[in-house]
PAMARRO-560541 format. One record per atom (N, C-alpha, C): z, y, x; residue in one letter. Coordinates in nm, 3 decimals, decimal comma. Atoms other than C-alpha are relative to their C-alpha. Layout:
BEGIN
+---------+---------+---------+--------+
!      up !   north !    east ! residu !
+---------+---------+---------+--------+
!       Z !       Y !       X !      a !
...
+---------+---------+---------+--------+
This chain:
BEGIN
+---------+---------+---------+--------+
!      up !   north !    east ! residu !
+---------+---------+---------+--------+
!   0,109 !   0,045 !  -0,083 !      m !
!  -3,772 !  20,057 !   1,656 !      m !
!  -0,125 !   0,078 !  -0,040 !      m !
!   0,121 !  -0,078 !   0,028 !      a !
!  -4,094 !  20,255 !   1,681 !      a !
!  -0,118 !  -0,094 !  -0,020 !      a !
!   0,116 !   0,083 !   0,029 !      f !
!  -4,390 !  20,087 !   1,516 !      f !
!  -0,122 !   0,092 !  -0,005 !      f !
!   0,121 !  -0,081 !  -0,006 !      l !
!  -4,731 !  20,227 !   1,595 !      l !
!  -0,108 !  -0,063 !  -0,089 !      l !
!   0,114 !   0,039 !   0,083 !      n !
!  -4,997 !  20,199 !   1,327 !      n !
!   0,015 !  -0,137 !  -0,067 !      n !
!  -0,020 !   0,126 !   0,071 !      y !
!  -4,840 !  19,896 !   1,157 !      y !
!   0,000 !   0,027 !  -0,149 !      y !
!  -0,002 !  -0,015 !   0,146 !      s !
!  -4,886 !  19,844 !   0,786 !      s !
!   0,146 !  -0,006 !  -0,045 !      s !
!  -0,138 !   0,004 !   0,049 !      p !
!  -4,570 !  19,890 !   0,576 !      p !
!   0,056 !  -0,142 !  -0,011 !      p !
!  -0,048 !   0,138 !   0,011 !      n !
!  -4,549 !  19,514 !   0,516 !      n !
!   0,038 !  -0,056 !   0,136 !      n !
!  -0,030 !   0,050 !  -0,136 !      v !
!  -4,563 !  19,433 !   0,887 !      v !
!   0,125 !   0,069 !   0,052 !      v !
!  -0,117 !  -0,074 !  -0,045 !      k !
!  -4,311 !  19,707 !   0,959 !      k !
!   0,126 !  -0,056 !  -0,066 !      k !
!  -0,114 !   0,058 !   0,071 !      n !
!  -4,077 !  19,566 !   0,693 !      n !
!   0,038 !  -0,137 !   0,057 !      n !
!  -0,026 !   0,131 !  -0,057 !      e !
!  -4,114 !  19,216 !   0,834 !      e !
!   0,063 !   0,011 !   0,139 !      e !
!  -0,057 !  -0,020 !  -0,134 !      l !
!  -4,045 !  19,339 !   1,188 !      l !
!   0,142 !   0,054 !  -0,007 !      l !
!  -0,137 !  -0,051 !   0,020 !      d !
!  -3,741 !  19,535 !   1,066 !      d !
!   0,095 !  -0,113 !  -0,038 !      d !
!  -0,082 !   0,113 !   0,044 !      a !
!  -3,610 !  19,223 !   0,892 !      a !
!   0,026 !  -0,095 !   0,116 !      a !
!  -0,014 !   0,088 !  -0,115 !      l !
!  -3,673 !  19,014 !   1,202 !      l !
!   0,097 !   0,059 !   0,102 !      l !
!  -0,091 !  -0,068 !  -0,094 !      e !
!  -3,496 !  19,271 !   1,421 !      e !
!   0,145 !  -0,011 !  -0,051 !      e !
!  -0,133 !   0,010 !   0,058 !      h !
!  -3,199 !  19,267 !   1,182 !      h !
!   0,056 !  -0,142 !   0,016 !      h !
!  -0,043 !   0,138 !  -0,013 !      k !
!  -3,183 !  18,887 !   1,182 !      k !
!   0,031 !  -0,035 !   0,146 !      k !
!  -0,024 !   0,024 !  -0,142 !      l !
!  -3,208 !  18,880 !   1,561 !      l !
!   0,133 !   0,061 !   0,042 !      l !
!  -0,129 !  -0,064 !  -0,029 !      g !
!  -2,917 !  19,125 !   1,584 !      g !
!   0,116 !  -0,083 !  -0,052 !      g !
!  -0,103 !   0,087 !   0,056 !      q !
!  -2,714 !  18,901 !   1,354 !      q !
!   0,019 !  -0,124 !   0,086 !      q !
!  -0,007 !   0,120 !  -0,083 !      l !
!  -2,798 !  18,600 !   1,568 !      l !
!   0,070 !   0,029 !   0,133 !      l !
!  -0,065 !  -0,039 !  -0,126 !      v !
!  -2,692 !  18,780 !   1,887 !      v !
!   0,150 !   0,017 !  -0,021 !      v !
!  -0,144 !  -0,020 !   0,028 !      r !
!  -2,360 !  18,886 !   1,731 !      r !
!   0,069 !  -0,133 !  -0,028 !      r !
!  -0,058 !   0,132 !   0,028 !      l !
!  -2,297 !  18,534 !   1,601 !      l !
!   0,016 !  -0,080 !   0,128 !      l !
!  -0,006 !   0,072 !  -0,127 !      s !
!  -2,376 !  18,386 !   1,940 !      s !
!   0,115 !   0,052 !   0,087 !      s !
!  -0,110 !  -0,058 !  -0,078 !      q !
!  -2,134 !  18,627 !   2,110 !      q !
!   0,135 !  -0,041 !  -0,056 !      q !
!  -0,126 !   0,039 !   0,064 !      r !
!  -1,861 !  18,549 !   1,858 !      r !
!   0,032 !  -0,147 !   0,026 !      r !
!  -0,021 !   0,143 !  -0,024 !      l !
!  -1,910 !  18,175 !   1,899 !      l !
!   0,035 !  -0,029 !   0,146 !      l !
!  -0,034 !   0,017 !  -0,142 !      r !
!  -1,902 !  18,203 !   2,278 !      r !
!   0,146 !   0,036 !   0,024 !      r !
!  -0,138 !  -0,044 !  -0,015 !      s !
!  -1,575 !  18,392 !   2,258 !      s !
!   0,096 !  -0,103 !  -0,060 !      s !
!  -0,084 !   0,101 !   0,066 !      e !
!  -1,428 !  18,140 !   2,013 !      e !
!   0,004 !  -0,129 !   0,082 !      e !
!   0,007 !   0,120 !  -0,083 !      n !
!  -1,546 !  17,852 !   2,232 !      n !
!   0,089 !   0,015 !   0,124 !      n !
!  -0,084 !  -0,027 !  -0,118 !      h !
!  -1,377 !  18,011 !   2,535 !      h !
!   0,148 !  -0,012 !  -0,037 !      h !
!  -0,139 !   0,007 !   0,045 !      q !
!  -1,051 !  18,049 !   2,341 !      q !
!   0,041 !  -0,145 !  -0,028 !      q !
!  -0,030 !   0,139 !   0,031 !      l !
!  -1,068 !  17,690 !   2,219 !      l !
!   0,013 !  -0,084 !   0,127 !      l !
!  -0,010 !   0,073 !  -0,127 !      r !
!  -1,129 !  17,561 !   2,572 !      r !
!   0,132 !   0,030 !   0,070 !      r !
!  -0,129 !  -0,036 !  -0,059 !      q !
!  -0,825 !  17,753 !   2,695 !      q !
!   0,114 !  -0,070 !  -0,073 !      q !
!  -0,105 !   0,066 !   0,079 !      a !
!  -0,611 !  17,616 !   2,412 !      a !
!   0,002 !  -0,151 !   0,029 !      a !
!   0,008 !   0,142 !  -0,030 !      l !
!  -0,734 !  17,263 !   2,482 !      l !
!   0,059 !  -0,031 !   0,138 !      l !
!  -0,054 !   0,020 !  -0,135 !      a !
!  -0,652 !  17,295 !   2,853 !      a !
!   0,152 !   0,007 !  -0,002 !      a !
!  -0,145 !  -0,015 !   0,010 !      e !
!  -0,301 !  17,411 !   2,765 !      e !
!   0,062 !  -0,123 !  -0,068 !      e !
!  -0,051 !   0,117 !   0,072 !      i !
!  -0,249 !  17,124 !   2,520 !      i !
!  -0,008 !  -0,124 !   0,089 !      i !
!   0,013 !   0,115 !  -0,090 !      e !
!  -0,381 !  16,871 !   2,772 !      e !
!   0,108 !   0,004 !   0,108 !      e !
!  -0,104 !  -0,014 !  -0,101 !      s !
!  -0,138 !  17,007 !   3,031 !      s !
!   0,135 !  -0,041 !  -0,057 !      s !
!  -0,127 !   0,038 !   0,064 !      k !
!   0,154 !  16,974 !   2,789 !      k !
!   0,005 !  -0,150 !  -0,026 !      k !
!   0,008 !   0,145 !   0,024 !      h !
!   0,038 !  16,622 !   2,703 !      h !
!   0,032 !  -0,076 !   0,129 !      h !
!  -0,029 !   0,065 !  -0,129 !      r !
!   0,042 !  16,525 !   3,073 !      r !
!   0,147 !   0,011 !   0,035 !      r !
!  -0,142 !  -0,018 !  -0,027 !      q !
!   0,392 !  16,671 !   3,107 !      q !
!   0,083 !  -0,096 !  -0,085 !      q !
!  -0,072 !   0,094 !   0,087 !      c !
!   0,511 !  16,465 !   2,809 !      c !
!  -0,016 !  -0,143 !   0,049 !      c !
!   0,022 !   0,134 !  -0,055 !      d !
!   0,352 !  16,152 !   2,953 !      d !
!   0,086 !  -0,023 !   0,123 !      d !
!  -0,083 !   0,012 !  -0,120 !      d !
!   0,531 !  16,216 !   3,284 !      d !
!   0,147 !  -0,020 !  -0,037 !      d !
!  -0,139 !   0,013 !   0,043 !      k !
!   0,864 !  16,258 !   3,104 !      k !
!   0,026 !  -0,138 !  -0,060 !      k !
!  -0,015 !   0,132 !   0,061 !      i !
!   0,810 !  15,939 !   2,905 !      i !
!   0,003 !  -0,107 !   0,109 !      i !
!   0,003 !   0,097 !  -0,110 !      t !
!   0,724 !  15,746 !   3,222 !      t !
!   0,132 !   0,003 !   0,077 !      t !
!  -0,127 !  -0,011 !  -0,072 !      a !
!   1,034 !  15,879 !   3,398 !      a !
!   0,114 !  -0,059 !  -0,083 !      a !
!  -0,106 !   0,055 !   0,086 !      a !
!   1,255 !  15,791 !   3,099 !      a !
!  -0,010 !  -0,152 !  -0,006 !      a !
!   0,019 !   0,145 !   0,003 !      k !
!   1,103 !  15,442 !   3,082 !      k !
!   0,053 !  -0,063 !   0,130 !      k !
!  -0,048 !   0,052 !  -0,128 !      t !
!   1,176 !  15,389 !   3,452 !      t !
!   0,152 !   0,000 !   0,005 !      t !
!  -0,147 !  -0,007 !   0,002 !      r !
!   1,537 !  15,503 !   3,410 !      r !
!   0,060 !  -0,107 !  -0,091 !      r !
!  -0,049 !   0,102 !   0,092 !      l !
!   1,585 !  15,274 !   3,111 !      l !
!  -0,013 !  -0,141 !   0,059 !      l !
!   0,018 !   0,132 !  -0,062 !      q !
!   1,442 !  14,977 !   3,298 !      q !
!   0,106 !  -0,024 !   0,108 !      q !
!  -0,104 !   0,013 !  -0,103 !      k !
!   1,686 !  15,043 !   3,586 !      k !
!   0,135 !  -0,026 !  -0,064 !      k !
!  -0,127 !   0,022 !   0,070 !      l !
!   1,976 !  15,063 !   3,340 !      l !
!   0,008 !  -0,141 !  -0,059 !      l !
!   0,001 !   0,134 !   0,057 !      l !
!   1,872 !  14,741 !   3,170 !      l !
!   0,029 !  -0,107 !   0,105 !      l !
!  -0,025 !   0,095 !  -0,108 !      v !
!   1,877 !  14,559 !   3,503 !      v !
!   0,149 !  -0,004 !   0,035 !      v !
!  -0,140 !  -0,010 !  -0,036 !      q !
!   2,232 !  14,678 !   3,561 !      q !
!   0,095 !  -0,057 !  -0,106 !      q !
!  -0,087 !   0,052 !   0,106 !      l !
!   2,365 !  14,552 !   3,226 !      l !
!   0,035 !  -0,146 !   0,026 !      l !
!  -0,036 !   0,142 !  -0,016 !      p !
!   2,560 !  14,229 !   3,240 !      p !
!  -0,069 !  -0,084 !  -0,107 !      p !
!   0,065 !   0,089 !   0,096 !      e !
!   2,393 !  13,934 !   3,075 !      e !
!   0,105 !  -0,066 !  -0,087 !      e !
!  -0,090 !   0,072 !   0,091 !      d !
!   2,556 !  13,779 !   2,770 !      d !
!  -0,016 !  -0,148 !   0,021 !      d !
!   0,007 !   0,146 !  -0,018 !      s !
!   2,644 !  13,415 !   2,807 !      s !
!   0,018 !  -0,070 !  -0,131 !      s !
+---------+---------+---------+--------+
């Protein structure tokens, strides 16, 4: 960065601030990417969870139908 007529202390502070800002931008980009990946993984897990719930419901319905068909013990 070009600093015009700044004292060495101000220039050093501005350099440090520029460096910290660059770190913050990189961290923000990394976290956005990680957040996107986590959202995708969560969506996939939620979909699998719904599929499992559907299978459990279907199995429960089949079992209930079978139980109705069993003869009662006297």
